[in-house]
N, C-alpha and C positions, 0 to 999 in steps of 0.2 A: 623621585626619580625629575619628578618635575619644577623642583629649586636646582637642580641641576642643571634642568633644562634653562631656563629664565638666569644662569652665571651665565653660559654660555653666551646667549644672542645679548648681557647687558658686550655695550660697546664696551674698547681699550680705551685706554687714555689716551690719550692724541700724541704723544709722544714713545705709545708704541709702537703704534703703526710707522709711522716716519723710522724706525730703528728697524724696524723689521724692510719698511723703505731701499735704506742702504744699505742692510744683509744682504737682498735678493741681489740690488745691485753691484755689490762687492762679489757675492759667488756664482749668477746666471749672467749677469751683465746686464744693460740698460734696456734687448731686447723683451728682455723673461718677464719684466716686471707690466702686467698689465693687473686690473683693476682684482679682473675678479683672484687672481693669486696670490696677491696680496688681501686679499678677502678671507681664501682659504688659511693662508698662512697665521690671521691674527681671529681668525673667530668670527668675521664680518660678510656680512654678503655683499656685494659691488654696490650695491641700490644702498646702502647704510657707509660706504665709504662717497659714492657721490650726494651723500646727505649733509656729510660731513669737511667732505671737499670741493666739494662744484664740480671741479673738472679734474683730468688728470695735469692739464698744466699743471693746475692751487696743490696739488699734491707732491708734487715736481719741486715747484716753488717754497711751499713750506717746506721739505725736504733738506730743500738746498740752505734753507738759512735752519733748520736745526742743523745741519751741518756746519754752517758758519759759527754757529756759535760756541759749538765746541771748538772751533780751531780759533777766534776771537780770544777762548779764555787761555787757549795755549799760547796764542802768541804775544799776549799782555800779560804774561806770565815769562816769558822771553825775555819783552822788552823792559821789563821793570828788577831783572835783575844784576846782581854785581858783576863789574864789569868794564870795557873800554866799548864805547859808541858803533867800532870797528867790532867785534866779534858782536854786538847783538845785531847789527848786519850780519852778518852773515848767518845766525841763528834766522833770522827775518825769508833772508831768500831758500835754505835750507825748510824751510814749515812753507813758504809761499812755491813751488818746485812739486810738478808732483811724482810720488812716489816710485812712479811705474808706467811702463805700457795699462792703461782700464785705467788705471784709480779711480779708486769711484766718485772719490769725491770731484775731483776733474772730471769724468764722463758726463755727470748731473750737473752741473756747474755747464757744458760745453751744452747739454741736451737744452736745458732752462733755457741759453742766448741762443739755440737755434730758433724755438717757438718765441723770441719774444719780438719779429717781428709782428707779429698778429696780436701782443700783448692790447691790455688795457694800461690807464694813466698809472694804476695803484698798482699793476705788477709792474713799469717802469721802476715808478718807483722806490718799491721795494728791493728791486738789483740794484738801483743807485746807490740803496744805503750799501749795501753789502762790499760793494765797492768802495763808496766811501773811508768805511771803515778802517782799510788795509789799506787806501790810501794818505790816513786823516793819522794812521802811527806811523806811519814811515817818513811823511812832513819832518811830524814830531822828534823823530832820534837824527834825521838829517842837520834840523836845525841845531840839534842838541852835538853830536860830533863837530857842525863847524864852530859854535862857540867854545869848545873846548879845542880849539887847534888838529880836532885828527881826523876832519876832512878841509878838502879846500872850500872857499868862501865861493859855495858855489848858493844862487838860489834854490830851496827848499823844494820848492814846489813846482816848481818847473821841472827843477830834476827826479822828483819823485813820480811824476807824469811817466818821463821819457824812459824812469829805470824799470816804472809796472806794464810799462808796454814793452821794453823787451824781456820780461818775464814771461810777459802772456802768450809773449810767440813761441819763446823756447818751452814753454808748459806745453800750448798747446799740441806742439810738434812729440814734446815725450808720450803723453797721454795718447799721443793716436797711432806710439811706435815705427815714427817714421826713424829709418833711416841714418845710424852716426847724430843720431840726437838721443840717448841715454839720461840717466839721469844725473851722476858722475860729471859728461860732457859740460850739459850745460849748465850746470855749475862753477866749474872752471871754464869757461867764458865766463860765465855772470865776473869772477872775483877778478880777473884780466881786464875787463870791463871798467871794475870799480879802481882796481891798479890805475888806470891808466887815468880815468876821468874827476873821482874823487877823493883816495887817502892822499894823504899828506904826508911824503919823502919817510919820514921819522917812523912814518904808524907800521 
């Protein structure tokens, strides 16, 4: 029995904690995610969690970074698969837009950014790194589409900044459940915008 007790007191891998945090957000909502509740899920005390993560803000940011790592791997897979730049841009948009109201990744993203008003420089740089990865991949895809003649000769960096602002605005509406802005409606709006501003007539 003593050995079992020691095993329970051993801290689980940090990724297990992050997975549990994301699962709690998906199943119960962010408001139900407490250090005490998460500790019960992974067999740790809230004090032990604070030893590893320092604060709930840090736990949320780490969880977002972990979730973004998974999305980044999926984004890389989509953007390197065979096909036209237009097809891969559609895949990028579909990956970007939330699955629906209370999408756990977007719920977490919104909370982390809301808390960032008082974040330190390190946290802000880590948040910027998350955004930067999405931006760089989109710029590269746009530049490729322009070079292939699939896209109009736009400034890839400027167009990416504007497109992501549009995607962020629409995605927030989807994530909070604003009426009239469901996932399919938003994707339809974005497709129309791209047809009007980016795609060449023969694509």
